[in-house]
C-alpha positions, 0 to 999 in steps of 0.5 A: 244421685246422677248415677242412678239415672238411665242413659234415657232419663240422663239425655234430657238433662244434658239437652237443657243444661246448656240451654240453662246456662246460655238463658241465665248469662243474661242475668250476669250483668248485674240484674238488679231491683234498686229499691221498692219506692221512688222519692220524688221532690218538688223544686225549693223541697228540702232534702238531708244528706247523711253520712256512713262510717268513715272506712279506709282500705288501710286499716280496715278499721271503721270509724264514726264520722263524728269521731272527727271534728266536723259540723254537726246538725242543727238539731243534733245527731240522730242515728238512722235504724239499721239492720242486722247486716249493717251492724255486723258490716260496722255500718253507723248512719247519722244525719248530717249538717248538709241540707240541699233544696230542689233545683236550687244552685247555692254556696252555703256556710255550714260552721267554724270550728273552735281552735283545734286540740293537740288531740283532735290534730293528732286524729285528723293527721292519722285519718288523712294518712291512712286514706280515710274516706268520708261515705256520704249518702243523699237519697240512699245513694252513696256520693262519688267522685271522679279522677284522672290519673294517666288518662284513665277515668277512674271513679270511687265512692266517698271522698277523703278526710285529707291529703298529704301533697307529695312534697310537703310533711304538712297534712290539709283537710278537705273542708268545702265540697262542690256537690253535683246532684244529677236529677230527672224530671218525670209526670206521673203519680202511682208508679210503681217500680217492678223491674229494671233495665234500661227504661224500666218497668212501671205500673200506673194505677188506674185509681190516679191518672192525674199527671203531677211533676216532680224530680228524683235523684239519680245521681250524687257527685262531689268535688272535695277542695280544701281552702282556707278561710279567715275565721274571723269572717265565716264566723259573722255567717250563721249556718245555711247562710248563702256565701259568695261562690270560691274555686278549689285552690291549687296553690298549698298556701291557700289550703286548709292545713291541719295544725294546733289551733287552727280553726277552720271553716266547712262550706258547700256548694251544689249544683242541680243538673238534669240528667236523662238517666232514669231512677231504675238504673240510677244504680248503673254507675255503681255497679258497672261490671269491669272484666265481663271476659275474665268471669267467662274466662272463669266459666269456660275454665270450670267447664274444661275441668268439669268435663274431663272428670265426668270422662273419667268417671262416666268412661272409665268408672261406669264402663269399667264397673258395668263391665265387671259386674256383667261378666259376674253375672253371666257366670254360674254359681260354681264359677261365682264362688271361684271368682269370689276367692280370686277378687281384687280391687273394690271387691275385696273390700266388700265387707269392710266398706261400710264400717263405722269411721272414726270419730263418726258423731263429729263427720255426722256433724260436719256433713250436716253443718255444711248442708246447711250453710250450703243450702244458705248459699245456694238460696241467697246467691239465687235470690241475689241474682234474681234482683231480690237483694238490692245494693241500695238496701245495705246489710240485706245480703248479710241479713238475709244470709243469717236469717236463712242459715237459721232457718235451714237448721231444720235440714241440718238437723234431719240430715245429720241425725238421719245419718247417725242412724246409718251408722249406728242402726240406732236412733240413741243419742240423736238428741246429743248429735242433733245439739252438736249440730246446732252448736258446732259451727255456730260456735267457731264464728262465735268464738273468731268474732269475739277474738276479732271483736276485742281488737275492734273494741280496742281500737273504738272501731265502730265495727265493733260488735255491741253487746246488745248485738251478741245478745240478739244474735244468742236469742236468735240462735237459741229461739230459731236455730236450736228448736229447728235443729232439734225438730229436723233431728226428730224428723230425722229418727222417724224417716226410713234408715238407709239400709247397707247393701252389704254385711260388715265383718267382725274383723277389719280387713288389714290395708295393703302399705302404700308407697306414698301416704294417701293424705297427700292424694287428698290434699291435692284433689283441692287444686281442682275445685279451686281452680273453678272459683279462684279468678271469682274469689278474686272479685269477691275478695276485691268487694270485701276489701277494698271496698268495690261493688260486688254484683253479678251474682248471675256469674257466681251463681254460674260458678257456685253450680260449676264448683258443686259438680267438680266437688261431686266428681273429685269426692267419687274418684277419690273414693273409687281410687281408694277402694281400688287399693282396698283402702276402705277408709273412705268416709273422711277421706271422701269429705276432705278430697273436696273439703281440702278447696278451703286450704287452697282458698285460706292460702289464697287469702294470704297471698292476696294480702301479700300482693294485692292489699299491700296498703292494709297496715298495722298488726290489727288489721292484718290479724282482722283479715286472717280471722274473716278469712279463716272463717270463710275457709272453715264454711267452705270446708264444710259445705265442699266437704259435704257435697263431697261425702254425700255423692261418694256414700250414695256412689258406694252404695250403688256400687255395692248393692250391685254385687251378689257376694255372700 
């Protein structure tokens, strides 16, 4: 409750705030912990690559790598253990036949397929024209390829299934891969990586000072090619036989076409190159932050909005309110009684300002869920900004968010039930409130995800959540989240109730007619919080839908902090304006004054779909995008609305606790 602080207690916080932002800015440039264990390889030691799901920015529907007629590992397909986040994101990591030997450059034959069937040809052509990418992983590093367009060097993760030349209607498959593996030679064992930077930080075990040579993988690049082989010649080879080096074909007649009864031979070439890149810095190539100035512009833009609103709150409101209260307290009792009859503005609704709002139970539930979501977001982003959620740990961010949400149910239950007690004046019905808090937002998520999952199941996509995962999520929900929410509700019944500073009249006061509906002002208020986050929102959407890495969590934490401040200020401003025009129904309006930012987020998502995701094709992909965007908008509405409501409640409580009106 910032407005309860005296001027003396406020000064140090104002002094430290800019210093905090300056110090934290050093964490904004992709600080990360790339992993806890560094794997080293001896010369000639086998290294096995893995493959993830095929992905496309055209459809956003991931598919299994082995859904296409690729070569299979000699020992059969084995799935890697995946965490909760990876499964929900649609990752399916399998072993692959691609085998490298440390520091041995070679060109290797893999296999030759059977004659392609009509179904396989159709599938390959469809995946090629939908721009599907093969995502390969070596020593936990995604494969990267480079290309030059208009003199600009562009990098991608993954390589295409095939390509369609502009002057041809035929499709060609990528069947030869030229890998470049960057390795760094080191000496010393017993090294534990504990930090990052250009040089990294290490602690060498005192117990083991013996030097040992080895190589660590610090880069994984690929140049994809399409080469037409003679199947009669290639079938004489066995898997992993060395063959003569080949050059990428520049003529189409020397490339491998996709057509019926065609036999495709797969080969690869690997070259090991020594690099000065150290192991802690090997992810820097993936996490290069583009547009740092844009992020700073976003922060400065948000600060301008905050200072503007702070000027309104502190200069106009507090000075006006304090002047009224000071003048009121200086009057004698007779003058006060006369002044009470001539009251105007917010002082007229003193007998109605704490009247129970409509749908009070729903308001308690939404505020409680909003507190839970905001708590989850803050803790997750803080941990990510400090580097505890490495990009090397796929799915860790989503897994961490789910776990935090489950355990923060105790806070949601406490907030919801205590707010219920404050409004009703009794603890009766707290169990119903707690159950509603535990089921409201998860229920919305369950409904939306189930509807989207039917679309993914119908498309045979790996992005579909397995039935077994549904049971796991339900078990986590009922075994962790619900009990903790009920426990928090129990604590809420035992906490001291918040007492209203004024009594509520039995007969509601009539609200004067207004020229314009008040909800118009409430909806318009959401533009200010939206202005603080829309630039960062662009980068987040690009990360989700265009397959880019997002790891500027330092910037995101600063923007989130500024968003919280703007939401609180906007809601307080709107609440005061409504009270000044004798509108005592401020409860829901304070919630949606800041929560209406979700409307603009959803509209911006539609704008992003139309103008930035023009390559997205098919109604299924569009429905998936809109479904996930709606889910994000609901979460933002609940979290920002909770901030606005709680700040407005404490503001109104403070304001009317200073009035001595009988």
